[in-house]
PDB file of the backbone (N, CA, C, O) and the ligand in Angstrom, with CONECT records:
HET     ZN  A 101       1
ATOM      1  N   MET A   1      22.808  -8.644  11.120  1.00  0.00           N
ATOM      2  CA  MET A   1      22.570  -7.276  10.650  1.00  0.00           C
ATOM      3  C   MET A   1      22.602  -7.229   9.113  1.00  0.00           C
ATOM      4  O   MET A   1      23.435  -7.864   8.466  1.00  0.00           O
ATOM      5  N   GLU A   2      21.665  -6.457   8.562  1.00  0.00           N
ATOM      6  CA  GLU A   2      21.643  -6.268   7.074  1.00  0.00           C
ATOM      7  C   GLU A   2      22.072  -4.885   6.756  1.00  0.00           C
ATOM      8  O   GLU A   2      21.978  -3.993   7.599  1.00  0.00           O
ATOM      9  N   ASN A   3      22.548  -4.676   5.542  1.00  0.00           N
ATOM     10  CA  ASN A   3      22.893  -3.348   5.023  1.00  0.00           C
ATOM     11  C   ASN A   3      21.748  -2.836   4.185  1.00  0.00           C
ATOM     12  O   ASN A   3      21.274  -3.539   3.293  1.00  0.00           O
ATOM     13  N   CYS A   4      21.296  -1.638   4.449  1.00  0.00           N
ATOM     14  CA  CYS A   4      20.163  -1.039   3.698  1.00  0.00           C
ATOM     15  C   CYS A   4      20.695  -0.715   2.260  1.00  0.00           C
ATOM     16  O   CYS A   4      21.769  -0.143   2.077  1.00  0.00           O
ATOM     17  N   LYS A   5      19.883  -1.114   1.281  1.00  0.00           N
ATOM     18  CA  LYS A   5      20.263  -0.883  -0.139  1.00  0.00           C
ATOM     19  C   LYS A   5      20.174   0.588  -0.504  1.00  0.00           C
ATOM     20  O   LYS A   5      20.753   1.029  -1.497  1.00  0.00           O
ATOM     21  N   GLN A   6      19.440   1.347   0.311  1.00  0.00           N
ATOM     22  CA  GLN A   6      19.275   2.753  -0.032  1.00  0.00           C
ATOM     23  C   GLN A   6      20.305   3.673   0.632  1.00  0.00           C
ATOM     24  O   GLN A   6      20.967   4.453  -0.053  1.00  0.00           O
ATOM     25  N   CYS A   7      20.445   3.588   1.962  1.00  0.00           N
ATOM     26  CA  CYS A   7      21.329   4.467   2.704  1.00  0.00           C
ATOM     27  C   CYS A   7      22.600   3.787   3.198  1.00  0.00           C
ATOM     28  O   CYS A   7      23.509   4.447   3.701  1.00  0.00           O
ATOM     29  N   GLY A   8      22.659   2.472   3.055  1.00  0.00           N
ATOM     30  CA  GLY A   8      23.826   1.714   3.505  1.00  0.00           C
ATOM     31  C   GLY A   8      23.901   1.479   5.011  1.00  0.00           C
ATOM     32  O   GLY A   8      24.821   0.821   5.497  1.00  0.00           O
ATOM     33  N   GLY A   9      22.957   2.004   5.728  1.00  0.00           N
ATOM     34  CA  GLY A   9      22.901   1.816   7.150  1.00  0.00           C
ATOM     35  C   GLY A   9      22.577   0.387   7.563  1.00  0.00           C
ATOM     36  O   GLY A   9      22.029  -0.378   6.769  1.00  0.00           O
ATOM     37  N   LYS A  10      22.908   0.025   8.783  1.00  0.00           N
ATOM     38  CA  LYS A  10      22.647  -1.328   9.264  1.00  0.00           C
ATOM     39  C   LYS A  10      21.271  -1.358   9.872  1.00  0.00           C
ATOM     40  O   LYS A  10      20.821  -0.402  10.504  1.00  0.00           O
ATOM     41  N   PHE A  11      20.581  -2.537   9.657  1.00  0.00           N
ATOM     42  CA  PHE A  11      19.314  -2.725  10.294  1.00  0.00           C
ATOM     43  C   PHE A  11      19.136  -4.233  10.551  1.00  0.00           C
ATOM     44  O   PHE A  11      19.767  -5.069   9.904  1.00  0.00           O
ATOM     45  N   GLU A  12      18.279  -4.544  11.490  1.00  0.00           N
ATOM     46  CA  GLU A  12      18.087  -5.938  11.906  1.00  0.00           C
ATOM     47  C   GLU A  12      16.809  -6.481  11.391  1.00  0.00           C
ATOM     48  O   GLU A  12      15.783  -5.801  11.384  1.00  0.00           O
ATOM     49  N   ILE A  13      16.862  -7.709  10.956  1.00  0.00           N
ATOM     50  CA  ILE A  13      15.538  -8.468  10.591  1.00  0.00           C
ATOM     51  C   ILE A  13      15.458  -9.568  11.651  1.00  0.00           C
ATOM     52  O   ILE A  13      16.257 -10.505  11.666  1.00  0.00           O
ATOM     53  N   THR A  14      14.473  -9.425  12.533  1.00  0.00           N
ATOM     54  CA  THR A  14      14.372 -10.384  13.642  1.00  0.00           C
ATOM     55  C   THR A  14      13.555 -11.598  13.198  1.00  0.00           C
ATOM     56  O   THR A  14      12.925 -11.585  12.140  1.00  0.00           O
ATOM     57  N   SER A  15      13.574 -12.606  13.991  1.00  0.00           N
ATOM     58  CA  SER A  15      12.825 -13.821  13.709  1.00  0.00           C
ATOM     59  C   SER A  15      11.338 -13.524  13.768  1.00  0.00           C
ATOM     60  O   SER A  15      10.551 -14.156  13.063  1.00  0.00           O
ATOM     61  N   GLU A  16      10.934 -12.543  14.623  1.00  0.00           N
ATOM     62  CA  GLU A  16       9.535 -12.132  14.676  1.00  0.00           C
ATOM     63  C   GLU A  16       9.158 -11.527  13.345  1.00  0.00           C
ATOM     64  O   GLU A  16       8.075 -11.808  12.832  1.00  0.00           O
ATOM     65  N   ASP A  17      10.070 -10.656  12.734  1.00  0.00           N
ATOM     66  CA  ASP A  17       9.775 -10.070  11.426  1.00  0.00           C
ATOM     67  C   ASP A  17       9.554 -11.189  10.378  1.00  0.00           C
ATOM     68  O   ASP A  17       8.603 -11.121   9.599  1.00  0.00           O
ATOM     69  N   LEU A  18      10.380 -12.157  10.361  1.00  0.00           N
ATOM     70  CA  LEU A  18      10.272 -13.233   9.380  1.00  0.00           C
ATOM     71  C   LEU A  18       9.002 -14.044   9.574  1.00  0.00           C
ATOM     72  O   LEU A  18       8.358 -14.435   8.600  1.00  0.00           O
ATOM     73  N   THR A  19       8.638 -14.300  10.828  1.00  0.00           N
ATOM     74  CA  THR A  19       7.401 -15.005  11.164  1.00  0.00           C
ATOM     75  C   THR A  19       6.206 -14.170  10.644  1.00  0.00           C
ATOM     76  O   THR A  19       5.276 -14.706  10.041  1.00  0.00           O
ATOM     77  N   HIS A  20       6.257 -12.873  10.888  1.00  0.00           N
ATOM     78  CA  HIS A  20       5.222 -11.979  10.437  1.00  0.00           C
ATOM     79  C   HIS A  20       5.045 -11.984   8.892  1.00  0.00           C
ATOM     80  O   HIS A  20       3.940 -12.086   8.360  1.00  0.00           O
ATOM     81  N   LEU A  21       6.243 -11.864   8.197  1.00  0.00           N
ATOM     82  CA  LEU A  21       6.175 -11.907   6.739  1.00  0.00           C
ATOM     83  C   LEU A  21       5.665 -13.253   6.198  1.00  0.00           C
ATOM     84  O   LEU A  21       4.972 -13.327   5.183  1.00  0.00           O
ATOM     85  N   SER A  22       6.034 -14.280   6.908  1.00  0.00           N
ATOM     86  CA  SER A  22       5.520 -15.630   6.485  1.00  0.00           C
ATOM     87  C   SER A  22       3.978 -15.719   6.672  1.00  0.00           C
ATOM     88  O   SER A  22       3.273 -16.319   5.861  1.00  0.00           O
ATOM     89  N   GLN A  23       3.488 -15.100   7.765  1.00  0.00           N
ATOM     90  CA  GLN A  23       2.055 -15.120   8.006  1.00  0.00           C
ATOM     91  C   GLN A  23       1.296 -14.271   6.967  1.00  0.00           C
ATOM     92  O   GLN A  23       0.161 -14.580   6.605  1.00  0.00           O
ATOM     93  N   LEU A  24       1.943 -13.212   6.504  1.00  0.00           N
ATOM     94  CA  LEU A  24       1.317 -12.295   5.553  1.00  0.00           C
ATOM     95  C   LEU A  24       1.372 -12.837   4.115  1.00  0.00           C
ATOM     96  O   LEU A  24       0.605 -12.391   3.262  1.00  0.00           O
ATOM     97  N   SER A  25       2.281 -13.805   3.838  1.00  0.00           N
ATOM     98  CA  SER A  25       2.430 -14.323   2.500  1.00  0.00           C
ATOM     99  C   SER A  25       1.216 -15.089   2.041  1.00  0.00           C
ATOM    100  O   SER A  25       0.736 -16.000   2.717  1.00  0.00           O
ATOM    101  N   PRO A  26       0.722 -14.700   0.868  1.00  0.00           N
ATOM    102  CA  PRO A  26      -0.516 -15.352   0.409  1.00  0.00           C
ATOM    103  C   PRO A  26      -0.290 -16.804  -0.116  1.00  0.00           C
ATOM    104  O   PRO A  26       0.790 -17.163  -0.584  1.00  0.00           O
ATOM    105  N   VAL A  27      -1.331 -17.576  -0.013  1.00  0.00           N
ATOM    106  CA  VAL A  27      -1.367 -18.969  -0.525  1.00  0.00           C
ATOM    107  C   VAL A  27      -2.388 -19.073  -1.585  1.00  0.00           C
ATOM    108  O   VAL A  27      -3.571 -18.858  -1.322  1.00  0.00           O
ATOM    109  N   PHE A  28      -1.980 -19.403  -2.809  1.00  0.00           N
ATOM    110  CA  PHE A  28      -2.957 -19.590  -3.957  1.00  0.00           C
ATOM    111  C   PHE A  28      -2.822 -21.010  -4.406  1.00  0.00           C
ATOM    112  O   PHE A  28      -1.730 -21.505  -4.684  1.00  0.00           O
ATOM    113  N   ASP A  29      -3.966 -21.657  -4.470  1.00  0.00           N
ATOM    114  CA  ASP A  29      -4.009 -23.037  -5.004  1.00  0.00           C
ATOM    115  C   ASP A  29      -2.984 -23.907  -4.300  1.00  0.00           C
ATOM    116  O   ASP A  29      -2.304 -24.702  -4.948  1.00  0.00           O
ATOM    117  N   GLY A  30      -2.859 -23.772  -2.977  1.00  0.00           N
ATOM    118  CA  GLY A  30      -1.970 -24.574  -2.194  1.00  0.00           C
ATOM    119  C   GLY A  30      -0.486 -24.192  -2.268  1.00  0.00           C
ATOM    120  O   GLY A  30       0.362 -24.814  -1.629  1.00  0.00           O
ATOM    121  N   LYS A  31      -0.197 -23.159  -3.060  1.00  0.00           N
ATOM    122  CA  LYS A  31       1.197 -22.750  -3.240  1.00  0.00           C
ATOM    123  C   LYS A  31       1.406 -21.457  -2.502  1.00  0.00           C
ATOM    124  O   LYS A  31       0.640 -20.509  -2.673  1.00  0.00           O
ATOM    125  N   LYS A  32       2.455 -21.403  -1.666  1.00  0.00           N
ATOM    126  CA  LYS A  32       2.726 -20.192  -0.863  1.00  0.00           C
ATOM    127  C   LYS A  32       3.663 -19.262  -1.671  1.00  0.00           C
ATOM    128  O   LYS A  32       4.705 -19.672  -2.182  1.00  0.00           O
ATOM    129  N   PHE A  33       3.252 -18.052  -1.750  1.00  0.00           N
ATOM    130  CA  PHE A  33       4.086 -16.952  -2.404  1.00  0.00           C
ATOM    131  C   PHE A  33       4.709 -16.128  -1.312  1.00  0.00           C
ATOM    132  O   PHE A  33       4.082 -15.202  -0.797  1.00  0.00           O
ATOM    133  N   SER A  34       5.921 -16.444  -0.951  1.00  0.00           N
ATOM    134  CA  SER A  34       6.574 -15.789   0.202  1.00  0.00           C
ATOM    135  C   SER A  34       6.928 -14.312  -0.155  1.00  0.00           C
ATOM    136  O   SER A  34       7.439 -13.992  -1.228  1.00  0.00           O
ATOM    137  N   ILE A  35       6.609 -13.443   0.842  1.00  0.00           N
ATOM    138  CA  ILE A  35       6.993 -12.043   0.765  1.00  0.00           C
ATOM    139  C   ILE A  35       8.479 -11.968   1.087  1.00  0.00           C
ATOM    140  O   ILE A  35       8.884 -12.437   2.151  1.00  0.00           O
ATOM    141  N   PRO A  36       9.301 -11.405   0.223  1.00  0.00           N
ATOM    142  CA  PRO A  36      10.761 -11.362   0.481  1.00  0.00           C
ATOM    143  C   PRO A  36      11.058 -10.481   1.706  1.00  0.00           C
ATOM    144  O   PRO A  36      10.311  -9.551   2.008  1.00  0.00           O
ATOM    145  N   SER A  37      12.131 -10.780   2.386  1.00  0.00           N
ATOM    146  CA  SER A  37      12.552  -9.969   3.520  1.00  0.00           C
ATOM    147  C   SER A  37      13.024  -8.609   3.036  1.00  0.00           C
ATOM    148  O   SER A  37      13.553  -8.502   1.929  1.00  0.00           O
ATOM    149  N   PRO A  38      12.849  -7.578   3.830  1.00  0.00           N
ATOM    150  CA  PRO A  38      13.143  -6.205   3.412  1.00  0.00           C
ATOM    151  C   PRO A  38      14.617  -5.998   3.069  1.00  0.00           C
ATOM    152  O   PRO A  38      15.499  -6.572   3.709  1.00  0.00           O
ATOM    153  N   LYS A  39      14.874  -5.173   2.056  1.00  0.00           N
ATOM    154  CA  LYS A  39      16.244  -4.839   1.592  1.00  0.00           C
ATOM    155  C   LYS A  39      16.666  -3.441   2.036  1.00  0.00           C
ATOM    156  O   LYS A  39      17.814  -3.025   1.879  1.00  0.00           O
ATOM    157  N   LYS A  40      15.641  -2.706   2.622  1.00  0.00           N
ATOM    158  CA  LYS A  40      15.926  -1.352   3.047  1.00  0.00           C
ATOM    159  C   LYS A  40      15.608  -1.213   4.526  1.00  0.00           C
ATOM    160  O   LYS A  40      14.766  -1.937   5.057  1.00  0.00           O
ATOM    161  N   CYS A  41      16.286  -0.279   5.193  1.00  0.00           N
ATOM    162  CA  CYS A  41      16.034  -0.095   6.623  1.00  0.00           C
ATOM    163  C   CYS A  41      14.668   0.499   6.911  1.00  0.00           C
ATOM    164  O   CYS A  41      14.076   1.081   6.002  1.00  0.00           O
ATOM    165  N   PRO A  42      14.127   0.387   8.126  1.00  0.00           N
ATOM    166  CA  PRO A  42      12.784   0.874   8.398  1.00  0.00           C
ATOM    167  C   PRO A  42      12.591   2.367   8.031  1.00  0.00           C
ATOM    168  O   PRO A  42      11.519   2.717   7.537  1.00  0.00           O
ATOM    169  N   SER A  43      13.575   3.254   8.249  1.00  0.00           N
ATOM    170  CA  SER A  43      13.303   4.636   7.873  1.00  0.00           C
ATOM    171  C   SER A  43      13.348   4.878   6.434  1.00  0.00           C
ATOM    172  O   SER A  43      12.636   5.763   5.959  1.00  0.00           O
ATOM    173  N   CYS A  44      14.131   4.163   5.679  1.00  0.00           N
ATOM    174  CA  CYS A  44      14.115   4.320   4.195  1.00  0.00           C
ATOM    175  C   CYS A  44      12.783   3.744   3.641  1.00  0.00           C
ATOM    176  O   CYS A  44      12.229   4.292   2.688  1.00  0.00           O
ATOM    177  N   ARG A  45      12.276   2.649   4.234  1.00  0.00           N
ATOM    178  CA  ARG A  45      10.993   2.094   3.803  1.00  0.00           C
ATOM    179  C   ARG A  45       9.843   3.142   4.045  1.00  0.00           C
ATOM    180  O   ARG A  45       8.988   3.378   3.191  1.00  0.00           O
ATOM    181  N   GLN A  46       9.890   3.729   5.230  1.00  0.00           N
ATOM    182  CA  GLN A  46       8.928   4.742   5.574  1.00  0.00           C
ATOM    183  C   GLN A  46       8.975   5.918   4.613  1.00  0.00           C
ATOM    184  O   GLN A  46       7.948   6.418   4.154  1.00  0.00           O
ATOM    185  N   GLN A  47      10.202   6.345   4.322  1.00  0.00           N
ATOM    186  CA  GLN A  47      10.376   7.468   3.350  1.00  0.00           C
ATOM    187  C   GLN A  47       9.777   7.131   2.020  1.00  0.00           C
ATOM    188  O   GLN A  47       9.077   7.954   1.430  1.00  0.00           O
ATOM    189  N   ASN A  48      10.044   5.893   1.510  1.00  0.00           N
ATOM    190  CA  ASN A  48       9.489   5.413   0.215  1.00  0.00           C
ATOM    191  C   ASN A  48       8.016   5.407   0.212  1.00  0.00           C
ATOM    192  O   ASN A  48       7.373   5.827  -0.750  1.00  0.00           O
ATOM    193  N   ARG A  49       7.442   4.905   1.351  1.00  0.00           N
ATOM    194  CA  ARG A  49       5.897   4.864   1.409  1.00  0.00           C
ATOM    195  C   ARG A  49       5.361   6.286   1.362  1.00  0.00           C
ATOM    196  O   ARG A  49       4.354   6.524   0.695  1.00  0.00           O
ATOM    197  N   LEU A  50       5.970   7.217   2.021  1.00  0.00           N
ATOM    198  CA  LEU A  50       5.438   8.584   2.123  1.00  0.00           C
ATOM    199  C   LEU A  50       5.617   9.282   0.732  1.00  0.00           C
ATOM    200  O   LEU A  50       4.845  10.166   0.359  1.00  0.00           O
ATOM    201  N   ALA A  51       6.666   8.846  -0.009  1.00  0.00           N
ATOM    202  CA  ALA A  51       6.884   9.492  -1.327  1.00  0.00           C
ATOM    203  C   ALA A  51       5.862   9.035  -2.333  1.00  0.00           C
ATOM    204  O   ALA A  51       5.517   9.781  -3.250  1.00  0.00           O
ATOM    205  N   PHE A  52       5.355   7.790  -2.175  1.00  0.00           N
ATOM    206  CA  PHE A  52       4.358   7.247  -3.200  1.00  0.00           C
ATOM    207  C   PHE A  52       2.940   7.441  -2.722  1.00  0.00           C
ATOM    208  O   PHE A  52       2.041   7.364  -3.559  1.00  0.00           O
ATOM    209  N   ARG A  53       2.660   7.678  -1.502  1.00  0.00           N
ATOM    210  CA  ARG A  53       1.267   7.827  -1.034  1.00  0.00           C
ATOM    211  C   ARG A  53       0.922   9.257  -0.908  1.00  0.00           C
ATOM    212  O   ARG A  53       1.657  10.021  -0.282  1.00  0.00           O
ATOM    213  N   ASN A  54      -0.175   9.653  -1.482  1.00  0.00           N
ATOM    214  CA  ASN A  54      -0.637  10.989  -1.318  1.00  0.00           C
ATOM    215  C   ASN A  54      -1.530  11.067  -0.082  1.00  0.00           C
ATOM    216  O   ASN A  54      -2.605  10.468  -0.044  1.00  0.00           O
ATOM    217  N   GLU A  55      -1.079  11.808   0.922  1.00  0.00           N
ATOM    218  CA  GLU A  55      -1.873  11.950   2.129  1.00  0.00           C
ATOM    219  C   GLU A  55      -2.141  13.403   2.454  1.00  0.00           C
ATOM    220  O   GLU A  55      -2.620  13.729   3.540  1.00  0.00           O
ATOM    221  N   ARG A  56      -1.816  14.311   1.471  1.00  0.00           N
ATOM    222  CA  ARG A  56      -1.935  15.708   1.776  1.00  0.00           C
ATOM    223  C   ARG A  56      -2.849  16.469   0.875  1.00  0.00           C
ATOM    224  O   ARG A  56      -3.287  17.563   1.231  1.00  0.00           O
ATOM    225  N   THR A  57      -3.152  15.946  -0.259  1.00  0.00           N
ATOM    226  CA  THR A  57      -3.938  16.662  -1.208  1.00  0.00           C
ATOM    227  C   THR A  57      -5.278  15.967  -1.505  1.00  0.00           C
ATOM    228  O   THR A  57      -5.308  14.763  -1.761  1.00  0.00           O
ATOM    229  N   LEU A  58      -6.387  16.726  -1.469  1.00  0.00           N
ATOM    230  CA  LEU A  58      -7.678  16.158  -1.872  1.00  0.00           C
ATOM    231  C   LEU A  58      -8.142  16.810  -3.156  1.00  0.00           C
ATOM    232  O   LEU A  58      -7.947  18.008  -3.363  1.00  0.00           O
ATOM    233  N   TYR A  59      -8.758  16.013  -4.018  1.00  0.00           N
ATOM    234  CA  TYR A  59      -9.243  16.472  -5.302  1.00  0.00           C
ATOM    235  C   TYR A  59     -10.729  16.291  -5.379  1.00  0.00           C
ATOM    236  O   TYR A  59     -11.271  15.349  -4.801  1.00  0.00           O
ATOM    237  N   THR A  60     -11.422  17.201  -6.105  1.00  0.00           N
ATOM    238  CA  THR A  60     -12.843  16.949  -6.409  1.00  0.00           C
ATOM    239  C   THR A  60     -12.898  16.159  -7.661  1.00  0.00           C
ATOM    240  O   THR A  60     -12.254  16.518  -8.646  1.00  0.00           O
ATOM    241  N   ARG A  61     -13.659  15.073  -7.664  1.00  0.00           N
ATOM    242  CA  ARG A  61     -13.874  14.272  -8.853  1.00  0.00           C
ATOM    243  C   ARG A  61     -15.206  13.568  -8.747  1.00  0.00           C
ATOM    244  O   ARG A  61     -15.878  13.637  -7.718  1.00  0.00           O
ATOM    245  N   LYS A  62     -15.578  12.905  -9.791  1.00  0.00           N
ATOM    246  CA  LYS A  62     -16.916  12.254  -9.764  1.00  0.00           C
ATOM    247  C   LYS A  62     -16.797  10.776  -9.425  1.00  0.00           C
ATOM    248  O   LYS A  62     -15.885  10.080  -9.871  1.00  0.00           O
ATOM    249  N   CYS A  63     -17.730  10.333  -8.640  1.00  0.00           N
ATOM    250  CA  CYS A  63     -17.852   8.851  -8.357  1.00  0.00           C
ATOM    251  C   CYS A  63     -17.982   8.134  -9.648  1.00  0.00           C
ATOM    252  O   CYS A  63     -18.798   8.539 -10.476  1.00  0.00           O
ATOM    253  N   ASP A  64     -17.231   7.091  -9.884  1.00  0.00           N
ATOM    254  CA  ASP A  64     -17.276   6.397 -11.147  1.00  0.00           C
ATOM    255  C   ASP A  64     -18.565   5.510 -11.314  1.00  0.00           C
ATOM    256  O   ASP A  64     -18.769   4.918 -12.374  1.00  0.00           O
ATOM    257  N   LEU A  65     -19.389   5.433 -10.303  1.00  0.00           N
ATOM    258  CA  LEU A  65     -20.590   4.690 -10.415  1.00  0.00           C
ATOM    259  C   LEU A  65     -21.806   5.600 -10.472  1.00  0.00           C
ATOM    260  O   LEU A  65     -22.622   5.494 -11.388  1.00  0.00           O
ATOM    261  N   SER A  66     -21.929   6.488  -9.507  1.00  0.00           N
ATOM    262  CA  SER A  66     -23.163   7.320  -9.415  1.00  0.00           C
ATOM    263  C   SER A  66     -22.924   8.678 -10.120  1.00  0.00           C
ATOM    264  O   SER A  66     -23.892   9.356 -10.465  1.00  0.00           O
ATOM    265  N   GLY A  67     -21.688   9.075 -10.335  1.00  0.00           N
ATOM    266  CA  GLY A  67     -21.401  10.354 -10.934  1.00  0.00           C
ATOM    267  C   GLY A  67     -21.512  11.561  -9.969  1.00  0.00           C
ATOM    268  O   GLY A  67     -21.433  12.728 -10.352  1.00  0.00           O
ATOM    269  N   LYS A  68     -21.702  11.181  -8.688  1.00  0.00           N
ATOM    270  CA  LYS A  68     -21.790  12.188  -7.617  1.00  0.00           C
ATOM    271  C   LYS A  68     -20.452  12.873  -7.408  1.00  0.00           C
ATOM    272  O   LYS A  68     -19.413  12.215  -7.451  1.00  0.00           O
ATOM    273  N   GLN A  69     -20.453  14.169  -7.184  1.00  0.00           N
ATOM    274  CA  GLN A  69     -19.215  14.919  -6.887  1.00  0.00           C
ATOM    275  C   GLN A  69     -18.647  14.470  -5.485  1.00  0.00           C
ATOM    276  O   GLN A  69     -19.350  14.491  -4.474  1.00  0.00           O
ATOM    277  N   ILE A  70     -17.385  14.079  -5.490  1.00  0.00           N
ATOM    278  CA  ILE A  70     -16.745  13.623  -4.227  1.00  0.00           C
ATOM    279  C   ILE A  70     -15.395  14.207  -3.996  1.00  0.00           C
ATOM    280  O   ILE A  70     -14.826  14.799  -4.913  1.00  0.00           O
ATOM    281  N   LEU A  71     -14.849  14.070  -2.813  1.00  0.00           N
ATOM    282  CA  LEU A  71     -13.473  14.393  -2.548  1.00  0.00           C
ATOM    283  C   LEU A  71     -12.665  13.126  -2.504  1.00  0.00           C
ATOM    284  O   LEU A  71     -13.082  12.136  -1.904  1.00  0.00           O
ATOM    285  N   SER A  72     -11.508  13.149  -3.136  1.00  0.00           N
ATOM    286  CA  SER A  72     -10.688  11.914  -3.186  1.00  0.00           C
ATOM    287  C   SER A  72      -9.226  12.230  -3.162  1.00  0.00           C
ATOM    288  O   SER A  72      -8.815  13.325  -3.548  1.00  0.00           O
ATOM    289  N   ILE A  73      -8.435  11.292  -2.717  1.00  0.00           N
ATOM    290  CA  ILE A  73      -6.924  11.408  -2.769  1.00  0.00           C
ATOM    291  C   ILE A  73      -6.467  11.218  -4.166  1.00  0.00           C
ATOM    292  O   ILE A  73      -5.320  11.540  -4.477  1.00  0.00           O
ATOM    293  N   TYR A  74      -7.345  10.683  -5.081  1.00  0.00           N
ATOM    294  CA  TYR A  74      -6.921  10.401  -6.476  1.00  0.00           C
ATOM    295  C   TYR A  74      -7.451  11.605  -7.381  1.00  0.00           C
ATOM    296  O   TYR A  74      -8.637  11.936  -7.359  1.00  0.00           O
ATOM    297  N   SER A  75      -6.565  12.193  -8.122  1.00  0.00           N
ATOM    298  CA  SER A  75      -6.927  13.269  -9.031  1.00  0.00           C
ATOM    299  C   SER A  75      -7.794  12.737 -10.129  1.00  0.00           C
ATOM    300  O   SER A  75      -7.723  11.551 -10.448  1.00  0.00           O
ATOM    301  N   PRO A  76      -8.661  13.627 -10.756  1.00  0.00           N
ATOM    302  CA  PRO A  76      -9.556  13.118 -11.796  1.00  0.00           C
ATOM    303  C   PRO A  76      -8.767  12.497 -12.997  1.00  0.00           C
ATOM    304  O   PRO A  76      -9.305  11.631 -13.687  1.00  0.00           O
ATOM    305  N   GLU A  77      -7.560  12.910 -13.239  1.00  0.00           N
ATOM    306  CA  GLU A  77      -6.814  12.344 -14.386  1.00  0.00           C
ATOM    307  C   GLU A  77      -6.328  10.936 -14.162  1.00  0.00           C
ATOM    308  O   GLU A  77      -5.945  10.262 -15.118  1.00  0.00           O
ATOM    309  N   ARG A  78      -6.331  10.458 -12.901  1.00  0.00           N
ATOM    310  CA  ARG A  78      -5.807   9.097 -12.627  1.00  0.00           C
ATOM    311  C   ARG A  78      -6.833   8.080 -13.112  1.00  0.00           C
ATOM    312  O   ARG A  78      -8.041   8.318 -13.107  1.00  0.00           O
ATOM    313  N   LYS A  79      -6.287   6.914 -13.539  1.00  0.00           N
ATOM    314  CA  LYS A  79      -7.167   5.927 -14.215  1.00  0.00           C
ATOM    315  C   LYS A  79      -7.808   5.005 -13.253  1.00  0.00           C
ATOM    316  O   LYS A  79      -8.614   4.179 -13.680  1.00  0.00           O
ATOM    317  N   GLU A  80      -7.507   5.073 -11.917  1.00  0.00           N
ATOM    318  CA  GLU A  80      -8.183   4.201 -10.980  1.00  0.00           C
ATOM    319  C   GLU A  80      -9.678   4.486 -10.935  1.00  0.00           C
ATOM    320  O   GLU A  80     -10.119   5.612 -11.165  1.00  0.00           O
ATOM    321  N   ILE A  81     -10.460   3.427 -10.629  1.00  0.00           N
ATOM    322  CA  ILE A  81     -11.887   3.609 -10.478  1.00  0.00           C
ATOM    323  C   ILE A  81     -12.092   3.999  -9.039  1.00  0.00           C
ATOM    324  O   ILE A  81     -11.605   3.335  -8.124  1.00  0.00           O
ATOM    325  N   VAL A  82     -12.838   5.112  -8.841  1.00  0.00           N
ATOM    326  CA  VAL A  82     -13.062   5.616  -7.503  1.00  0.00           C
ATOM    327  C   VAL A  82     -14.588   5.737  -7.275  1.00  0.00           C
ATOM    328  O   VAL A  82     -15.293   6.334  -8.089  1.00  0.00           O
ATOM    329  N   TYR A  83     -15.081   5.167  -6.168  1.00  0.00           N
ATOM    330  CA  TYR A  83     -16.506   5.224  -5.822  1.00  0.00           C
ATOM    331  C   TYR A  83     -16.624   6.156  -4.619  1.00  0.00           C
ATOM    332  O   TYR A  83     -15.702   6.315  -3.819  1.00  0.00           O
ATOM    333  N   CYS A  84     -17.835   6.778  -4.532  1.00  0.00           N
ATOM    334  CA  CYS A  84     -18.174   7.446  -3.284  1.00  0.00           C
ATOM    335  C   CYS A  84     -18.462   6.379  -2.233  1.00  0.00           C
ATOM    336  O   CYS A  84     -18.614   5.200  -2.553  1.00  0.00           O
ATOM    337  N   GLU A  85     -18.533   6.799  -1.010  1.00  0.00           N
ATOM    338  CA  GLU A  85     -18.678   5.787   0.100  1.00  0.00           C
ATOM    339  C   GLU A  85     -19.918   4.939  -0.106  1.00  0.00           C
ATOM    340  O   GLU A  85     -19.901   3.727   0.104  1.00  0.00           O
ATOM    341  N   GLU A  86     -21.006   5.599  -0.524  1.00  0.00           N
ATOM    342  CA  GLU A  86     -22.277   4.906  -0.685  1.00  0.00           C
ATOM    343  C   GLU A  86     -22.168   3.804  -1.727  1.00  0.00           C
ATOM    344  O   GLU A  86     -22.606   2.680  -1.483  1.00  0.00           O
ATOM    345  N   CYS A  87     -21.584   4.110  -2.896  1.00  0.00           N
ATOM    346  CA  CYS A  87     -21.456   3.085  -3.920  1.00  0.00           C
ATOM    347  C   CYS A  87     -20.482   2.046  -3.579  1.00  0.00           C
ATOM    348  O   CYS A  87     -20.658   0.880  -3.932  1.00  0.00           O
ATOM    349  N   TYR A  88     -19.430   2.438  -2.885  1.00  0.00           N
ATOM    350  CA  TYR A  88     -18.397   1.478  -2.482  1.00  0.00           C
ATOM    351  C   TYR A  88     -19.035   0.419  -1.528  1.00  0.00           C
ATOM    352  O   TYR A  88     -18.800  -0.782  -1.662  1.00  0.00           O
ATOM    353  N   LEU A  89     -19.829   0.908  -0.584  1.00  0.00           N
ATOM    354  CA  LEU A  89     -20.483  -0.062   0.350  1.00  0.00           C
ATOM    355  C   LEU A  89     -21.515  -0.883  -0.301  1.00  0.00           C
ATOM    356  O   LEU A  89     -21.703  -2.040   0.077  1.00  0.00           O
ATOM    357  N   LYS A  90     -22.236  -0.327  -1.310  1.00  0.00           N
ATOM    358  CA  LYS A  90     -23.252  -1.020  -2.064  1.00  0.00           C
ATOM    359  C   LYS A  90     -22.577  -2.194  -2.830  1.00  0.00           C
ATOM    360  O   LYS A  90     -23.147  -3.280  -2.941  1.00  0.00           O
ATOM    361  N   ASP A  91     -21.416  -1.962  -3.325  1.00  0.00           N
ATOM    362  CA  ASP A  91     -20.665  -2.888  -4.115  1.00  0.00           C
ATOM    363  C   ASP A  91     -20.220  -4.078  -3.204  1.00  0.00           C
ATOM    364  O   ASP A  91     -20.077  -5.204  -3.680  1.00  0.00           O
ATOM    365  N   LEU A  92     -20.009  -3.811  -1.918  1.00  0.00           N
ATOM    366  CA  LEU A  92     -19.503  -4.841  -1.036  1.00  0.00           C
ATOM    367  C   LEU A  92     -20.538  -5.876  -0.605  1.00  0.00           C
ATOM    368  O   LEU A  92     -20.244  -7.057  -0.420  1.00  0.00           O
ATOM    369  N   TYR A  93     -21.792  -5.363  -0.453  1.00  0.00           N
ATOM    370  CA  TYR A  93     -22.826  -6.242   0.128  1.00  0.00           C
ATOM    371  C   TYR A  93     -23.869  -6.628  -0.888  1.00  0.00           C
ATOM    372  O   TYR A  93     -24.804  -7.361  -0.564  1.00  0.00           O
TER     373      TYR A  93
HETATM  374 ZN    ZN A 101      18.151   2.977   4.844  1.00  0.00          ZN2+
END
């Protein structure tokens, strides 16, 4: 059992969790960069994800490629590059 760094509650990291993290860890140039095991319990992790991800507000802004007016979860002031779906798919293929 582990102690959550946020709430102090106990949580378990199973061998399946560790196998999963190992499978997700990226390999660059033959070197594996291991994803560390979690320091917070599942509900604190979920709470943190919800605090950082905007899933409730939509903004109107312009596509950074075509200039078309679009709806986005990123406000116009944010510095991320946001494409409309058409430009996004064009860029992929
Ligand atoms: Zn916790």
